[in-house]
N, C-alpha and C positions, 0 to 999 in steps of 0.2 A: 504494500500500500504506500509505503514511503517513497518508493521509486516513482510511482505515478504522480505523487505530490511534487517531487523534485523536477520531474519533466514538465509539469504544469507551470511551476515557478520559473523554470528556465525559459519557457515559451512566453510567459507574461513579461519577464524582464527584458527578453530579447525584443519583443514588440515595443516595449517602452523605449528602448534605445533607438530603434528605428524611427519611432515618432519624434523623439528628441532630435535626431539627425535631420528629419524633415523640417522641424521647427527652426533649426539653425540655418538651413538653406533658405527657407521661405520667409524668415522674419524680416521686418522692416527696420526695427530699431536695434541698436547695439546692446541695450540693456536686456532685451528679450533674448538675444543670442547668448549673452553671458549666463542668464538664468537657465536656458536650455542646456548649455554646456555643463553647468554645475549639476543639473539634474541627471545628465548623462553620466557624469562621474559617479554619482550616488548609485545609479543603476548598475554600473560596471562593478562597483564594490559589492553590490548584492550578488551579482553573478559569480564573482570570485569566491565569495563566502559559500554560496551554494555548491560550487565546484569542489571546494575543500570539504564540505560535508559529504558530498557524493563519493569522493575518494577516501575519506576518513583520515586525512592528514592535516597537520596543524600549520604547515608552512604557508598555506594560502591565507590564513588569518593575519599573519604578520605582513604579508604582501598587501592585504586589504588595508591594514592600518597605515602603511607607508603611502599608498595611493590616496587614502583619505586625507592625510596631512598635506600631501602635495596639492590635492584638489582645493583644500581650504586656503592654503597660502596663495595659490594662483588666482583664486576668485577674489581674495582680498586685494592682491596686488593690482589686478585689472580694474577693480572698482576704484582704487585710489588713483590709478592712471586716468580713468574717465572723469573723476571729480577734479583733480588738481593738475593733471598734465604731466606729473612726474611721480615716480615711485619712491625714490630715496630723497629725503630732505637734507 
């Protein structure tokens, strides 16, 4: 039963990534693209965690934490760039 649940979750998060990619391509504003990209990072983290659960290994959880930190820092840096024009003061 858990295998069907993981397959369903894989397909849902895969569809969410495809929809975020479509939003990145078709969005008019830069803020909407940044938000879609951040959502895409979160969905990718969910897929990595699901893959780690499926294989039963713990290395994917550490990789998901690293990607989460990079996604957060990149979103904050891009938001500062949009507001102020520079990242480092």
